[in-house]
N, C-alpha and C positions, 0 to 999 in steps of 0.2 A: 521098370527104369522112369526118372524124372523125365527125360529127354522126349521118350513115348508116350507116358501114361498122363500124366499131370500136367505138365505144362503144353502139351500137343493137343491132348485131349479133351481139358478140362477149361484150359485157356485161349486154345487157339496159335500159341506160340513154336511157331517152326522149330525143326530142331538145329537148325544152325544159327539162330540164333540163343539157343538155348547153349550151344556147344560156345558160341563167342561169350556168353556171360559164363560159364566155366572157366574158360581160359581166362578170362580180364580178373574173377574171382584168388585163384589161384596165381596171379603176376603180382596181385595185390598182396598176396598172405607171404610169398615167396620174397616181396621188397621189405614189406614191416619185419618180418624176420630174419633179412638177409647177413646182419653180422651173428644172430647165434648159430645160422643152420650153415654159416664159411666157416665155423669155429668145432661144428661139428665132424661126423667123419661122414658128410653128405652121398658118397655114391651111391649108397641104395636108394635114399631118395631118388638121385636122379635118374639113376633105373627105373625105379619104381615111376615116375615120372613121362619118361621114356614108352613104359607100356601103354601107359593111360592113354595119351596119347596117339599111338599106332590102335589102340581099340577106338579112338575118336575117328581114327583117318579111315579106317573098315567099316565104321559104320556107316560113316556118309557115303558109301561108294569106292571109295579110293582103292581097294585092292582089286576089285571085278575092272576098274579099267587098267589097271595094270596087270592081271594073269586071269583068264577066264577059268572061273570054279563056279562050282555048283554050292546051291543056297544054303546046302547042310554044312559045306566044306568054310564058306566061308566065317557063319555063326560061330564054326569052330573055332578060328582064329578071333575070331574076337572076341570071346570069352575069353580063350586062354592069354590074351594080351590083358585082359582084366584080371583075369587070376595072380599071374604075374605081377602087374599091377600091386595090387593088394599083398603079394606076400613081399615085395620089396618094402614097399609105405609100413609092413605091420615088421619087418626086420630093422628099418629106421628107427621108427616110433620105440623099440624092444629094447634095440642097440643104446637107441640113446638114454631111454630110461634105467638100467642098468650103470650106465654114467654119472645122469647125474641126481637122481634119487639118491645114491648113498653121500654123495656131498651134502645135499640138503639136508641129510639126517643128522650126518656132522655137526654143521652149525646149527642146525636146531638144540642138539644137546649140549654145545658149548652156549649159546643164549640160554636154555635153561638151566644151566648151572649157576649164570652170573643173577638171572633174573626169576622170581618167585611168580608164576602166572598160575593160578587157580584153574583147575581142567575141568571143563565140561561136563566129565563123566561124574564127576561130585555134584551137579545136581540132579536134584529128584523131582518129579513130576509134584507140583504144586508148591513145595519145601525147599528150601535150602539147608545145606548142610553146615553147623558152624566151622568156619577157617580154621585150619591148626595154629 
């Protein structure tokens, strides 16, 4: 993990600062792409972000303040929250790709019918094939 291995041990940056940077970067990206996200089916993304937030809450010791758990059980809950966050993020991006890619290919096919563009596959190393 970056917050445990890279930033903390190599650079001496505390985990809390790293988590703050994660949050700021996430907020920046959500703000930058807000219109695109709001046009999509964004509930899996919201669920993924909630699970990632829960994982960070557990990692900084929030769960041990709420309930006294053994370290192994706390680690299980932290990693489970990460896993569910990853699955939600994967579900969101896969579903979004299935919606966007066919539309993009259709637009590309329409454009190709109107404009003749020489494909890069026709180029050979060190030589060019003649135009048709």
